[in-house]
N, C-alpha and C positions, 0 to 999 in steps of 0.2 A: 440600278433599279432599287426601289425602296424595299427595305427589309421587312417592315411591319406596316400594318394598317390601323388607322384609328377606327373607332366604332362607326363613325359616319362613313368612312371609306368602305368598310366591310359591308355596311348596310346598303350602300349604293351599288357595290359590285355584286352582291348576292340577291338583292331585291327583298331582303328581310328587314323588318323594322328594327331599330335599335332596341326597343323594349323587348322584342322577341330574342334578340342576340343576348341581352343581359339575362333573360330567363334561361336560355340554353346554357349560358355560362354558370348560372346558379345551380343548374341540374348536373353540371359536370360534362355536358355534351361537347362544349368547346372550351378552349383555354385562352386566357389573356395574361400578358405580363403587365406590370404597372410601372409607370414612369415615376420619377422623383416627385412629380406633382400629382401622383395617384390617378393618372389617366390610363385607360386601357389601351394596350397595343396588342394586335393580333398578328400572329405569324401568317404568312400567305397561305400556308397549307390549311388554315382554318376555313378558307373559301370552299375547299373540296368537302370538308366535314359538314359545313352548313348546307351545301347542295345535297349531300347524302341525307341529312336530316329531313329536309323539305320533301324530297322525293319519297323517302320512306314513310313520312306522315301521309302523303297523298295516296299511298296505296294501303293505308290503314295499319301500319306498324306503330305500336305504342312507343311513347318516349322511353319507357323503361327498357323495352327490347332494343331500341336504337342505342341507348346508353351502353347496354351490355355488348352490343356489336362494336361500338366505337372503342370501348375499353379494351377490346381484343386487338385493336390496331396499334401499331407502334406510334408513340407520341413524338419521337424525335425525327421522324422522316415521313415523307409523303407515302401513303399506302401504295403498294405495287398492284399490278393487275392480278397477281396471285392472291393478295389479301382480299380484293374485292370478289374474286371468284369463290373463295372460301366462305365469305359472308353470304353470297347469293345462294350457295348450296344449303346453308342453314335455313333460309327463309323460303326456299322453293316450294316445299310441301304446303306450308302455311298459305302462301300466295295462290297455289293451285286450288286449295280448298276454298279460299275466298272468291276466286274466279268462278268456281263451280256454284257456290252459294248465290253470288250475284246474278249469274246466268239463270239459275232456277227462279230467283225472285223476279227478275225481268220477265221471264216467260210466264210465270204464274200470274203476274199482275196485268199482263196484256189483256186478259179477258175482262177484268174489272175496269181498268182504265178505258179500254176500247169501247165497252158498251155504255159506260157512264152511269149505270143503275146501281152498281154494287149489290147485285142480287144475292140474297142470303141463301138461295137454293143452289146457285152455281159457284159461289165464292169459295176459293180454296183456303181462305183464312178463317172462315166462319167456324165458331166453336160453341154450338148451342149448349146452354146450361153449364158452361165451363167444364165440360167433360174431360178435357185434357189437363186439368190442374194437377191431377195425380201423377202425371209424368214429369212435372217440374215447371219451372218458370220459363218465360220467353215464348216466342212464336213457335210452338211445338210442331205445327204443320209445315213450317218452312225450314227451321233449323235442323241440322242432322241429329238423328236420335242416337 
């Protein structure tokens, strides 16, 4: 079995564009060794890291938080189930809050999207005269206070 993967092989196996892999490497999310001809070679364990990055991004975790999580994993071995369990506990509360917020947004927007009129009388997002500006920036009627 081949010990390392070229960037093209890693891209094909992970479904991530080579440009994104180079970006992940530049950010320190994945690591590559260089050959004598200065070509990247990725250890097979980088496939798991790339999968972790992609899934984490899809649920809204920032690249900075992903890097922090990956930095806590051992570099010389494939992470164990215990390693992944520890990481999931760190993000559990944040993901639960995100789920709550998305559910609220979905439920609150049903009225506007359902009727199609975007009625200012019934709209849960309407803020006449910008009265909520004193509470801070953002969607004050949707975001947790």
